[in-house]
C-alpha positions in Angstrom: 0.0 0.0 0.0 1.4 3.4 -1.0 2.2 5.9 1.7 0.0 8.9 1.9 1.7 12.3 1.3 0.4 15.5 2.8 -0.2 18.3 0.4 2.5 21.0 0.6 1.6 24.6 0.9 3.6 27.7 0.0 3.5 31.3 1.0 1.6 33.5 -1.5 4.6 35.8 -1.8 6.7 33.0 -3.2 4.1 32.3 -5.9 3.8 36.0 -6.6 7.6 36.4 -7.1 7.7 33.4 -9.5 4.8 34.7 -11.5 6.2 38.2 -11.8 9.7 37.0 -12.8 8.8 34.0 -14.8 11.9 32.2 -13.4 11.0 28.6 -12.6 14.2 28.0 -10.6 13.9 31.1 -8.4 13.8 29.2 -5.1 15.8 25.9 -5.6 16.1 25.3 -1.9 12.4 24.8 -1.5 12.3 21.9 -4.1 9.1 23.1 -5.6 7.8 20.6 -8.2 8.1 21.8 -11.8 4.4 20.9 -12.4 3.4 23.2 -9.5 5.6 26.1 -10.9 4.2 25.6 -14.4 0.7 25.7 -13.0 1.4 28.9 -11.2 2.7 30.6 -14.2 0.0 29.3 -16.5 -2.9 30.3 -14.2 -1.3 33.6 -13.0 -1.6 35.1 -9.5 -5.1 34.8 -7.9 -6.6 37.5 -5.7 -5.2 37.5 -2.2 -6.9 39.2 0.7 -4.7 40.3 3.6 -5.2 42.6 6.5 -2.6 44.4 8.5 -4.0 44.7 12.0 -2.9 47.5 14.2 -1.8 46.8 17.7 -4.9 48.3 19.3 -7.2 46.0 17.1 -5.9 42.9 18.9 -7.3 44.1 22.2 -10.7 44.7 20.6 -10.6 41.3 18.9 -9.7 39.5 22.2 -12.6 41.2 24.0 -15.0 40.3 21.2 -13.8 36.7 21.2 -14.2 36.4 24.9 -17.7 37.8 24.7 -18.6 35.4 22.0 -17.1 32.5 24.0 -19.2 33.4 27.0 -22.4 33.7 24.9 -21.6 30.3 23.2 -21.2 28.8 26.6 -24.5 30.1 27.8 -26.3 28.9 24.7 -24.6 25.5 24.9 -25.7 25.2 28.5 -29.3 26.1 27.6 -29.4 23.6 24.7 -27.9 20.9 27.0 -30.6 21.5 29.6 -33.4 21.3 27.0 -32.0 18.1 25.5 -31.7 16.6 28.9 -35.2 17.6 29.7 -36.5 15.9 26.5 -34.6 12.8 27.4 -35.9 12.7 31.0 -39.5 13.3 29.9 -39.1 10.5 27.3 -40.9 12.5 24.7 -40.7 10.6 21.4 -42.7 11.9 18.4 -42.0 8.5 16.8 -44.6 6.9 19.1 -46.7 9.8 20.4 -49.2 11.7 18.2 -49.3 15.4 17.7 -52.9 15.8 16.5 -53.0 19.6 16.1 -52.1 20.8 12.7 -50.9 24.2 13.9 -48.4 22.5 16.3 -47.0 20.5 13.4 -46.6 23.6 11.2 -44.8 25.4 14.1 -42.4 22.6 14.5 -41.8 22.4 10.7 -41.1 26.1 10.5 -38.7 25.9 13.5 -36.8 23.0 11.8 -36.7 25.0 8.5 -35.1 28.0 10.3 -32.3 25.8 11.8 -31.2 24.5 8.4 -28.9 27.4 7.9 -26.9 26.5 11.0 -27.6 22.8 11.6 -28.0 19.8 9.3 -31.4 18.3 9.1 -30.3 15.1 10.8 -29.1 17.1 13.9 -32.3 19.1 14.1 -34.4 15.9 13.9 -32.2 14.3 16.6 -32.7 17.3 18.9 -36.5 17.4 18.5 -36.6 13.6 18.7 -38.6 13.5 15.5 -38.1 10.7 13.0 -37.1 11.4 9.5 -40.0 9.5 8.0 -42.6 11.5 10.1 -40.9 14.8 9.2 -41.1 14.0 5.5 -44.7 12.8 5.9 -45.6 16.1 7.6 -43.8 18.1 4.9 -45.8 16.3 2.1 -49.0 16.7 4.1 -48.6 20.4 4.4 -48.7 20.8 0.7 -51.7 18.5 0.2 -54.1 17.5 2.9 -54.4 19.3 6.2 -52.0 18.4 9.0 -54.8 17.9 11.5 -55.2 14.2 12.4 -58.2 12.7 10.5 -59.3 9.1 9.9 -58.9 9.6 6.2 -57.8 12.3 3.7 -60.4 14.2 1.7 -58.1 14.1 -1.3 -58.1 10.3 -1.2 -61.8 9.7 -0.2 -64.0 12.3 -2.0 -67.0 11.6 0.2 -65.2 12.8 3.3 -65.8 16.3 4.5 -63.0 18.8 4.1 -61.9 21.1 7.0 -63.7 24.0 5.3 -67.0 22.0 5.2 -66.5 21.0 8.9 -66.0 24.6 9.8 -69.2 25.5 7.9 -71.1 22.8 9.8 -69.8 24.1 13.1 -70.8 27.7 12.3 -74.3 26.6 11.5 -74.6 24.5 14.6 -73.5 27.3 16.9 -75.4 30.0 15.1 -78.0 31.6 17.3 -80.3 32.2 14.4 -80.7 28.4 14.0 -81.2 27.5 17.7 -84.9 26.7 17.1 -84.0 24.1 14.5 -83.1 20.4 15.2 -80.0 19.0 13.7 -82.0 17.1 11.1 -83.8 20.2 10.1 -80.5 22.1 10.1 -79.0 19.5 7.7 -81.9 19.9 5.3 -81.7 23.7 5.6 -77.9 23.6 4.7 -78.7 21.4 1.7 -81.4 23.8 0.4 -79.0 26.7 0.8 -76.3 24.8 -1.0 -73.8 25.4 1.7 -73.2 21.8 2.9 -74.4 18.4 1.6 -74.2 15.9 4.5 -76.6 13.4 6.1 -78.2 14.1 9.5 -76.2 11.2 10.9 -73.0 12.9 9.8 -74.1 16.1 11.6 -74.8 14.1 14.8 -71.4 12.4 14.6 -69.4 15.6 14.2 -71.4 17.4 16.9 -70.8 14.6 19.3 -67.1 14.2 18.3 -66.4 18.0 18.5 -68.4 18.7 21.6 -70.2 21.6 19.9 -72.8 23.3 22.1 -75.9 24.7 20.6 -77.3 28.0 21.8 -79.8 27.4 24.7 -81.2 30.9 25.0 -85.0 31.2 25.1 -86.6 31.7 21.7 -89.9 33.0 23.0 -90.3 35.8 25.5 -90.3 34.9 29.2 -93.6 34.0 30.7 -95.1 36.9 32.8 -95.1 36.4 36.5 -98.1 38.6 37.0 -101.4 37.4 35.5 -104.2 39.5 33.9 -105.6 42.3 36.0 -109.0 43.9 35.6 -109.4 47.7 36.0 -113.0 47.6 37.4 -115.4 45.1 39.2 -117.2 42.6 37.0 -114.8 43.2 34.1 -113.2 39.8 34.3 -114.7 36.7 35.9 -113.0 33.4 36.8 -115.0 30.1 36.8 -113.6 27.1 38.6 -114.8 23.6 39.4 -113.4 21.6 42.3 -113.9 17.9 42.7 -114.6 16.8 46.4 -114.3 13.1 47.3 -116.7 12.1 50.1 -116.2 9.3 52.6 -118.7 7.0 51.0 -116.8 7.1 47.7 -119.1 9.5 45.9 -118.0 12.8 44.4 -119.4 16.4 44.7 -118.6 19.2 42.3 -118.1 22.7 43.7 -118.7 25.5 41.1 -117.5 29.0 42.0 -117.4 32.4 40.1 -114.6 34.8 41.3 -114.3 38.4 40.4 -110.8 39.3 39.1 -110.8 42.9 40.4 -111.9 42.3 44.0 -111.0 38.6 44.3 -114.4 37.9 45.9 -116.5 34.8 45.3 -119.7 36.2 43.6 -121.6 32.9 43.6 -121.1 29.2 44.1 -123.0 25.9 44.0 -122.5 22.3 44.9 -123.7 19.7 42.4 -123.8 15.9 42.4 -122.9 15.8 38.7 -120.6 17.7 36.5 -122.6 19.4 33.8 -123.4 22.7 32.2 -126.6 23.3 34.1 -124.9 24.2 37.4 -122.4 26.4 35.6 -125.1 28.4 33.9 -127.0 28.8 37.1 -124.1 30.3 39.1 -123.2 32.6 36.2 -126.7 34.0 36.2 -126.5 34.5 40.0 -123.1 36.3 39.7 -124.5 38.6 37.0 -127.4 39.6 39.2 
Protein backbone atom coordinates (compact mmCIF):
# COMPACT_ATOMS: atom_id res chain seq x y z
CA UNK A 1 0.00 0.00 0.00
CA UNK A 2 1.44 3.35 -1.03
CA UNK A 3 2.18 5.87 1.70
CA UNK A 4 -0.04 8.92 1.88
CA UNK A 5 1.71 12.25 1.29
CA UNK A 6 0.41 15.48 2.81
CA UNK A 7 -0.20 18.34 0.44
CA UNK A 8 2.51 21.00 0.63
CA UNK A 9 1.56 24.64 0.87
CA UNK A 10 3.63 27.73 0.04
CA UNK A 11 3.45 31.34 1.03
CA UNK A 12 1.56 33.49 -1.46
CA UNK A 13 4.58 35.80 -1.77
CA UNK A 14 6.69 32.95 -3.21
CA UNK A 15 4.09 32.32 -5.91
CA UNK A 16 3.83 36.05 -6.59
CA UNK A 17 7.61 36.36 -7.08
CA UNK A 18 7.74 33.38 -9.47
CA UNK A 19 4.77 34.65 -11.50
CA UNK A 20 6.21 38.17 -11.82
CA UNK A 21 9.75 37.05 -12.77
CA UNK A 22 8.81 33.98 -14.81
CA UNK A 23 11.91 32.19 -13.41
CA UNK A 24 10.98 28.62 -12.57
CA UNK A 25 14.22 28.03 -10.59
CA UNK A 26 13.89 31.09 -8.38
CA UNK A 27 13.77 29.17 -5.08
CA UNK A 28 15.79 25.94 -5.59
CA UNK A 29 16.14 25.31 -1.86
CA UNK A 30 12.37 24.79 -1.54
CA UNK A 31 12.32 21.91 -4.05
CA UNK A 32 9.09 23.12 -5.63
CA UNK A 33 7.84 20.59 -8.22
CA UNK A 34 8.07 21.76 -11.82
CA UNK A 35 4.42 20.94 -12.40
CA UNK A 36 3.42 23.23 -9.55
CA UNK A 37 5.58 26.10 -10.88
CA UNK A 38 4.23 25.57 -14.41
CA UNK A 39 0.65 25.65 -13.05
CA UNK A 40 1.39 28.90 -11.17
CA UNK A 41 2.74 30.64 -14.23
CA UNK A 42 -0.03 29.34 -16.47
CA UNK A 43 -2.93 30.34 -14.16
CA UNK A 44 -1.31 33.58 -13.01
CA UNK A 45 -1.62 35.06 -9.50
CA UNK A 46 -5.06 34.79 -7.85
CA UNK A 47 -6.56 37.51 -5.70
CA UNK A 48 -5.19 37.46 -2.15
CA UNK A 49 -6.93 39.24 0.68
CA UNK A 50 -4.73 40.32 3.59
CA UNK A 51 -5.21 42.61 6.54
CA UNK A 52 -2.56 44.44 8.50
CA UNK A 53 -3.99 44.74 11.99
CA UNK A 54 -2.86 47.54 14.18
CA UNK A 55 -1.77 46.84 17.71
CA UNK A 56 -4.91 48.32 19.25
CA UNK A 57 -7.17 46.01 17.15
CA UNK A 58 -5.87 42.91 18.92
CA UNK A 59 -7.34 44.06 22.24
CA UNK A 60 -10.73 44.65 20.63
CA UNK A 61 -10.63 41.28 18.93
CA UNK A 62 -9.68 39.54 22.16
CA UNK A 63 -12.58 41.24 23.97
CA UNK A 64 -15.04 40.30 21.21
CA UNK A 65 -13.78 36.71 21.17
CA UNK A 66 -14.17 36.43 24.92
CA UNK A 67 -17.71 37.83 24.74
CA UNK A 68 -18.64 35.38 22.00
CA UNK A 69 -17.14 32.53 23.99
CA UNK A 70 -19.25 33.40 27.02
CA UNK A 71 -22.38 33.68 24.86
CA UNK A 72 -21.62 30.34 23.20
CA UNK A 73 -21.16 28.75 26.61
CA UNK A 74 -24.52 30.10 27.83
CA UNK A 75 -26.33 28.93 24.70
CA UNK A 76 -24.64 25.54 24.92
CA UNK A 77 -25.74 25.19 28.54
CA UNK A 78 -29.35 26.09 27.63
CA UNK A 79 -29.42 23.63 24.74
CA UNK A 80 -27.92 20.95 26.96
CA UNK A 81 -30.62 21.50 29.59
CA UNK A 82 -33.39 21.35 26.98
CA UNK A 83 -32.02 18.14 25.45
CA UNK A 84 -31.68 16.58 28.91
CA UNK A 85 -35.24 17.62 29.73
CA UNK A 86 -36.50 15.94 26.55
CA UNK A 87 -34.61 12.76 27.37
CA UNK A 88 -35.86 12.66 30.95
CA UNK A 89 -39.46 13.32 29.92
CA UNK A 90 -39.13 10.50 27.35
CA UNK A 91 -40.94 12.46 24.68
CA UNK A 92 -40.66 10.63 21.37
CA UNK A 93 -42.67 11.88 18.44
CA UNK A 94 -42.03 8.52 16.81
CA UNK A 95 -44.57 6.92 19.13
CA UNK A 96 -46.69 9.84 20.41
CA UNK A 97 -49.19 11.69 18.22
CA UNK A 98 -49.33 15.42 17.72
CA UNK A 99 -52.92 15.84 16.50
CA UNK A 100 -53.04 19.63 16.14
CA UNK A 101 -52.09 20.77 12.66
CA UNK A 102 -50.91 24.18 13.88
CA UNK A 103 -48.42 22.52 16.27
CA UNK A 104 -47.00 20.50 13.39
CA UNK A 105 -46.64 23.62 11.24
CA UNK A 106 -44.84 25.44 14.07
CA UNK A 107 -42.39 22.57 14.47
CA UNK A 108 -41.78 22.37 10.72
CA UNK A 109 -41.10 26.12 10.55
CA UNK A 110 -38.65 25.87 13.46
CA UNK A 111 -36.77 23.03 11.75
CA UNK A 112 -36.70 25.02 8.51
CA UNK A 113 -35.10 27.99 10.29
CA UNK A 114 -32.34 25.81 11.76
CA UNK A 115 -31.24 24.46 8.36
CA UNK A 116 -28.88 27.43 7.92
CA UNK A 117 -26.91 26.48 11.03
CA UNK A 118 -27.64 22.78 11.60
CA UNK A 119 -27.96 19.81 9.29
CA UNK A 120 -31.41 18.29 9.08
CA UNK A 121 -30.35 15.10 10.84
CA UNK A 122 -29.10 17.07 13.86
CA UNK A 123 -32.32 19.11 14.07
CA UNK A 124 -34.43 15.94 13.94
CA UNK A 125 -32.24 14.30 16.57
CA UNK A 126 -32.67 17.27 18.93
CA UNK A 127 -36.46 17.44 18.45
CA UNK A 128 -36.64 13.61 18.69
CA UNK A 129 -38.62 13.48 15.46
CA UNK A 130 -38.08 10.66 13.01
CA UNK A 131 -37.10 11.44 9.46
CA UNK A 132 -40.05 9.50 8.04
CA UNK A 133 -42.57 11.46 10.09
CA UNK A 134 -40.88 14.76 9.20
CA UNK A 135 -41.13 14.03 5.47
CA UNK A 136 -44.73 12.83 5.86
CA UNK A 137 -45.64 16.11 7.57
CA UNK A 138 -43.84 18.10 4.86
CA UNK A 139 -45.78 16.34 2.13
CA UNK A 140 -49.05 16.66 4.05
CA UNK A 141 -48.57 20.42 4.43
CA UNK A 142 -48.67 20.80 0.65
CA UNK A 143 -51.69 18.51 0.20
CA UNK A 144 -54.09 17.46 2.93
CA UNK A 145 -54.39 19.28 6.21
CA UNK A 146 -52.00 18.39 9.02
CA UNK A 147 -54.80 17.86 11.52
CA UNK A 148 -55.23 14.20 12.40
CA UNK A 149 -58.16 12.71 10.51
CA UNK A 150 -59.29 9.11 9.94
CA UNK A 151 -58.85 9.62 6.20
CA UNK A 152 -57.79 12.29 3.75
CA UNK A 153 -60.44 14.21 1.74
CA UNK A 154 -58.15 14.11 -1.29
CA UNK A 155 -58.14 10.28 -1.18
CA UNK A 156 -61.80 9.71 -0.17
CA UNK A 157 -63.98 12.25 -2.02
CA UNK A 158 -67.01 11.61 0.23
CA UNK A 159 -65.15 12.78 3.33
CA UNK A 160 -65.83 16.32 4.53
CA UNK A 161 -63.03 18.80 4.09
CA UNK A 162 -61.91 21.07 6.95
CA UNK A 163 -63.74 23.99 5.28
CA UNK A 164 -66.99 21.99 5.23
CA UNK A 165 -66.51 20.95 8.85
CA UNK A 166 -66.03 24.59 9.84
CA UNK A 167 -69.20 25.51 7.90
CA UNK A 168 -71.11 22.83 9.80
CA UNK A 169 -69.81 24.13 13.12
CA UNK A 170 -70.81 27.72 12.30
CA UNK A 171 -74.34 26.57 11.46
CA UNK A 172 -74.63 24.47 14.61
CA UNK A 173 -73.46 27.28 16.90
CA UNK A 174 -75.38 30.04 15.13
CA UNK A 175 -78.03 31.64 17.34
CA UNK A 176 -80.32 32.22 14.36
CA UNK A 177 -80.75 28.44 13.99
CA UNK A 178 -81.19 27.54 17.66
CA UNK A 179 -84.86 26.68 17.13
CA UNK A 180 -84.00 24.05 14.49
CA UNK A 181 -83.12 20.44 15.18
CA UNK A 182 -79.96 18.95 13.67
CA UNK A 183 -82.02 17.06 11.11
CA UNK A 184 -83.82 20.24 10.07
CA UNK A 185 -80.51 22.09 10.06
CA UNK A 186 -78.97 19.48 7.72
CA UNK A 187 -81.88 19.88 5.28
CA UNK A 188 -81.68 23.67 5.57
CA UNK A 189 -77.95 23.61 4.70
CA UNK A 190 -78.68 21.43 1.66
CA UNK A 191 -81.40 23.80 0.44
CA UNK A 192 -79.00 26.72 0.75
CA UNK A 193 -76.27 24.76 -1.05
CA UNK A 194 -73.76 25.36 1.74
CA UNK A 195 -73.23 21.76 2.86
CA UNK A 196 -74.41 18.38 1.64
CA UNK A 197 -74.23 15.86 4.47
CA UNK A 198 -76.64 13.41 6.05
CA UNK A 199 -78.17 14.11 9.49
CA UNK A 200 -76.21 11.16 10.92
CA UNK A 201 -72.99 12.88 9.83
CA UNK A 202 -74.11 16.05 11.60
CA UNK A 203 -74.82 14.10 14.80
CA UNK A 204 -71.43 12.38 14.61
CA UNK A 205 -69.44 15.60 14.17
CA UNK A 206 -71.40 17.41 16.90
CA UNK A 207 -70.76 14.55 19.29
CA UNK A 208 -67.08 14.24 18.34
CA UNK A 209 -66.35 17.97 18.48
CA UNK A 210 -68.42 18.66 21.60
CA UNK A 211 -70.18 21.57 19.92
CA UNK A 212 -72.78 23.27 22.11
CA UNK A 213 -75.92 24.68 20.56
CA UNK A 214 -77.32 28.01 21.84
CA UNK A 215 -79.76 27.44 24.69
CA UNK A 216 -81.24 30.93 25.02
CA UNK A 217 -85.05 31.23 25.09
CA UNK A 218 -86.62 31.69 21.68
CA UNK A 219 -89.95 32.95 22.98
CA UNK A 220 -90.34 35.81 25.48
CA UNK A 221 -90.32 34.91 29.16
CA UNK A 222 -93.63 34.03 30.71
CA UNK A 223 -95.13 36.89 32.76
CA UNK A 224 -95.06 36.39 36.49
CA UNK A 225 -98.12 38.64 37.00
CA UNK A 226 -101.42 37.43 35.48
CA UNK A 227 -104.18 39.48 33.89
CA UNK A 228 -105.61 42.30 35.99
CA UNK A 229 -109.05 43.89 35.65
CA UNK A 230 -109.43 47.65 36.00
CA UNK A 231 -113.04 47.57 37.36
CA UNK A 232 -115.38 45.13 39.21
CA UNK A 233 -117.18 42.65 36.97
CA UNK A 234 -114.79 43.22 34.06
CA UNK A 235 -113.19 39.77 34.29
CA UNK A 236 -114.71 36.69 35.95
CA UNK A 237 -113.02 33.38 36.76
CA UNK A 238 -114.97 30.12 36.77
CA UNK A 239 -113.55 27.14 38.62
CA UNK A 240 -114.77 23.62 39.42
CA UNK A 241 -113.36 21.64 42.35
CA UNK A 242 -113.95 17.88 42.74
CA UNK A 243 -114.58 16.81 46.37
CA UNK A 244 -114.29 13.10 47.26
CA UNK A 245 -116.66 12.05 50.06
CA UNK A 246 -116.15 9.26 52.60
CA UNK A 247 -118.69 6.95 50.97
CA UNK A 248 -116.78 7.12 47.67
CA UNK A 249 -119.07 9.52 45.90
CA UNK A 250 -118.04 12.84 44.40
CA UNK A 251 -119.35 16.35 44.70
CA UNK A 252 -118.59 19.18 42.32
CA UNK A 253 -118.14 22.68 43.71
CA UNK A 254 -118.67 25.48 41.15
CA UNK A 255 -117.54 29.02 41.96
CA UNK A 256 -117.36 32.36 40.15
CA UNK A 257 -114.62 34.77 41.30
CA UNK A 258 -114.26 38.44 40.43
CA UNK A 259 -110.77 39.27 39.10
CA UNK A 260 -110.76 42.85 40.40
CA UNK A 261 -111.92 42.27 44.02
CA UNK A 262 -110.95 38.57 44.31
CA UNK A 263 -114.37 37.91 45.90
CA UNK A 264 -116.54 34.84 45.30
CA UNK A 265 -119.67 36.16 43.61
CA UNK A 266 -121.62 32.87 43.58
CA UNK A 267 -121.10 29.20 44.12
CA UNK A 268 -122.99 25.92 43.96
CA UNK A 269 -122.53 22.27 44.91
CA UNK A 270 -123.68 19.71 42.36
CA UNK A 271 -123.83 15.91 42.36
CA UNK A 272 -122.91 15.76 38.65
CA UNK A 273 -120.56 17.71 36.45
CA UNK A 274 -122.63 19.44 33.82
CA UNK A 275 -123.36 22.73 32.16
CA UNK A 276 -126.61 23.30 34.11
CA UNK A 277 -124.92 24.15 37.39
CA UNK A 278 -122.36 26.36 35.58
CA UNK A 279 -125.05 28.40 33.86
CA UNK A 280 -126.98 28.80 37.09
CA UNK A 281 -124.08 30.27 39.14
CA UNK A 282 -123.19 32.57 36.24
CA UNK A 283 -126.70 34.01 36.24
CA UNK A 284 -126.50 34.49 40.00
CA UNK A 285 -123.13 36.27 39.67
CA UNK A 286 -124.49 38.58 36.99
CA UNK A 287 -127.41 39.64 39.20
